[in-house]
N, C-alpha and C positions, 0 to 999 in steps of 0.2 A: 345372241349372238356369239356361238363357238369363235373362241379366241382364235385357232389354227384358222377357221374358215375368214376370219377378220384379217389376219396378218394375209391371207391368199388374195382378199380383193383390195387391199391397200397394195399390195403389190402392183395390182391390174389397174392401178390410179383411182383408187374409187377414193372419195371427198365422204365418211363415216362421219355422221351428226347422228346423236342421240339413237345409237344403237340400229342406224338405218343409212342406206349408200341415201346420199343427198344427189350426186352426179359424178360423171368422168372428168369433170374441167372445161365441159362446154353443154350447159343445160337446155340452150334456147336448138343445138341442134338436135340434140336428144330426143328434146318433144317433135322435132320435126318428122325424125325418123317413126314415131310412134304410127302415124295413120298408113306409111305402106312398105315401110322397111325392114329391114330383119334385124330383130336386138334381142338381149339377152340380158336378164333383171334378178337381180339379188331376192328376195322375199323374205328377207329379217327384219321388215317392219310390218310382215304379219308372224303373232304368235301362234302356238301349239297348244291345245289342250288335249291330252291323250286319256282316253276313258276304257277302263279295262275291267275282266273280270267276269264270273258268273251273271250277273245281274248287270252290266253294263247295258245293255241295250232294251231293257226294259224300262234299267233307270231313265234315259235318254228319252226314251219314248214317252214319258211321263212328264216331259221338260220342254218339249221344241216342236217346232210348226207342222213339220215332215215325219214322214213315215219310217224312224231309222231301219226297218226292217228292209227297207229296200237300199240301203247300201251293205254293196260289198267288194271284194277283190276287184270286180270288174264294172261300179257303179257309183259316183258320188254323189251330193245335192245340196242345195243350198238350204238353210233355213235360219230359225231365230227361235230366242226365248223370249219371253213375253210376259208383262208384268199380269196381277191378277184380270186387269179392264182391259187388255190387250194389245198393249204397247208395248213396241218390241225394244230389248233391253241391251240387245246384240245381233247382229247377223252372222251367221257361219257358212263356209264351204267345208263338209262333213264327207271322211275319205275314210278308207278302212284298209291298214295295211298288217297283214298277219291277223293277230286277234286283236288287236289294238284299233280303236275309232279317234280321227283325228279330227279337232274342229279347229279352222282355222279361222282366226280374226285380226282385229286391228291390237299391235301388242299395246296400245294404249286402255282396251279395255279389257288384257287378261285377266290381269288381278283379282277387280273386283269382279268379273265373270266366275272365276274360279272360286272365289270366294261365297259367290251368292249359292252355285249349282252344288258347293258342297254340303250349303246348308240344309240341302233336300234329302241329302244321302241317307241319315239313318242307320237303318239296318240294312241296307242293301248290299249286297257281296259285290262292292264294283272302288275302284280306285281312280281318282280324276287329279293327275298333276301336271304341269306347267312343263310341257315336252319341247320346249321349244329350240335346246338345243339338242335334242334326242336326234332331229332330222335335218339336214340341210334341203330348201329348199330355193327353186328357180323359175324366176318365168320366163318365156320365149315366144317370138311371134314374129310372122312374116311371110311372105308368100311360096317362099323355096323352103321353111322353116322342116315342114316335114321332108323334105329329102334328107338334110341334112341331119338328123334324126337315124333317117333310116340307115344315114352309111355307118353309125356305130350297132345295126344290127336289131333298133327297137323296134319293138311292135307298136302301134300309134293305136289309140283307139277312134274310132268313125266318127260317133254322135257325142254331142255336148252332152259332157257330164258323166259321158263313159271313161273307165277305167281299164290302163292294161299293167300288168305286172310282169315287165319285162328286163330278166339279169337281176341287179341291185337297183332297179329306178320305178317308182311307183308313178305312173304318167296320166295326167287327166286332160281331157279337151274339154275347154273353156268357151264359150262364147265370143263373136265379136266379126269386125268385117275381114280379119285376115286369121288365118289359122291360129290357135294359141294355145299351149299347155301348160300348165303347172307340173314339176317335178319334183321328185322328193326322194332323197336317198343317204346313203350314211357320208360321211365326209372325204374320205379318197374317192370313192365313186365320183360325186360331184364335181370335185375338183379335177378329174380324168376330164367329167362331159360341157365341163365349161372349158377347158383348154379347145378342146374338139369345134365347139361352137365358136368362141372368140374369134378364132381365124375367120369365117363367114358373116359375126352378127354383132352390133355394137352393142357393147353394154352400155344401160343405160338405169337411171335411177329411180327412185322407188314413186316419185311424181307422176313419172312416165305410165307404168304400170295403173295407175289407178286413172290414169288418160284413157289409157283402154277398158279399164271397166266402165268408164263414162260411157264410150261408144258403145260399148255393148251394152248397154244401159241396165246394167248390174248394183244395185244399192249397196254401199257400205254403212253402217252404223256407227258412228264414233259417241265420245263421251259426249261432245253438244248435243247430237241428236237422239241420245240414249233417252225412252219412253217418249217420244215425241211423236213416233207415227204406227197407226196399226198395221200390219203387213198388206192388205190391200191399198194402201195408200204409196207404199214405195214398190207394187206392180209385183210382190213378191208370189203371187197366185199366179201372175202370167209368166212366171219364169220356174216354175215349177217348185217353187219354195216354200208352200203352204199345200198340206192334203187335206182334205178336208171330209175324208173318212176313216181316217185312222182312230177315233178315240178321244179321248179326255188328254189335255196338260192344262198346264196352268196358262189361264185366257182365252182358253180353247171356246167358251160360251161367247165370248164379248166376239171375237174374231168369224165363229159361224156364221152369228148371228147377222153381223156386218154382210155377209156374201149371201145370206136366204132371206133376211127379212129388210135392209137397210138399203137406202142408198146413199152410195157412197160418191160424197163430195169433192173429194180429194183426191188427185192421184198422182203418180210422178211423171215429169216430162224432162226431156234433154233439150239444153238451154245455151245460148250465146249472153253471153253477158258483157258490153262494149266497157273500155275506159281499160285504163291499167289499176285501178282500186283492187286490196287483196281481197277475196273471198274465202268463207272459210263457212265449214258443216255448221248449220242452225242460224248461218245470217238469215235475216227477215227479208221475206219480199212486201214490196208496196203497189198497190195499184187505185190512179184515183175514181177508179170504176166499182170501187169493191163492194160488193154487198153482203159480205161474209161479217161476221161478229168477232170471230176469232183470227182475223188477220189471212194476208193474202197466200203466203206460205214462206217456206224455207230450206233452204240450199241444204243438199242432201251429203253433197262431194263435189269439187272443183278444181279445176287446175291450170295455167299460163296456158291459152291457146297461141301456138308459135305463128300466127296470121293477125295478134292480138287480140286483147279484152282475157275473157277466161270460159273454158268448157264446161258444162256444170249438170248436173243430176238434180233436178228440183223437184216438190210436193206442194202443188199449185190448186188453189181452188178452184173447180172447174168451170165456173162460170166466170171468175175471173183471167183464166187463160184464156175463154172466148172471146171477150170483151176486150182484151188485150191492154197496151198502155202499163206493161211494167216494167217497175226496178227494184235494182237493189234498196234497201233499206227504207228510201221515203222517197216523196215525188221529186227530190235533188238528185239521186242516185242515178246508177248507171243504168242505163236501159238496156232492158231483159227482151231478146229475141226467141221464139220458138222453135225449134229443129226435130226431124224426124227422129223416133226410136228406133231401134231393127227389128221388131218386134210388132205386130198389130194389139192396138188394147180395146178391149171390149169394156165398157162398163156398166152392167144392170140398170136399166131404168136410163141411163144416160151414158149411150153408145158415145166414144168416141174414139177414130183413128187419131193415129200419133203423127 
């Protein structure tokens, strides 16, 4: 987090922990706003990796699940890096600003991901660097948020994943039940935009932004789940995070084989978890009816539900999900209820409506 930006946020009432905004004094109220209120959120909990140079696009094309040639000043994409066995090491939102590609991911995975990617640079004419302090990012959401952005004469992208470069701002439209955008820019421009929005929208902590990702059915890989899931298990092929025609990348053979020859036995669900027990990425699930020898499933991400319990995304064995009786950790753990995702889910050889 830029020091001047941190001072600005603290003066706005932010409680900052571990380089991330935890809340603004009333976390329960902030969580309630997520569902249908106007909000603005600092995105410093997400780091940025910058990739630039003559060979940057070619290099990224050989490392990521999506087709980097589709990323432009007008379009962003979800993507992931995988092990040779096709397991996701990290997931990204990728956008372009000028001649630089930016990969947005959790700060907790930035250092190890940057180190791993640099190992494969070899003779490529490209530079990879931590750009977390190069740009300031904010997230905005709510039924009237477009109106208040347009009051600043900003041109907004119309479709999910699309981008506009307007004035000093890079604006990305995200999926979700309410209009939602990520906006990146230089410090002074972002201060000015925040002050304009703060009149209309409630500032919220990082957990609220993750709650919106959960409602949108958008997975995030954290250190606890790195190498846990093939992209299809986290619905990445459904939300345009995988391109099966782009050619080779690390793990591509396994990912493609799963798509065309395999039978996907696990996929991602949106769930509600009863009780007040803390829920973390990677936490195991349990079903007494399970026929899987690899366990019932694992939490992808979770946040407290303002109405009690937790909202979460979880990768679950499809048969176990159909059989029901799901719990967190073990038979005595909190009960888990399946909820709808905001997009249809069709699984090859195992079609399942979300």
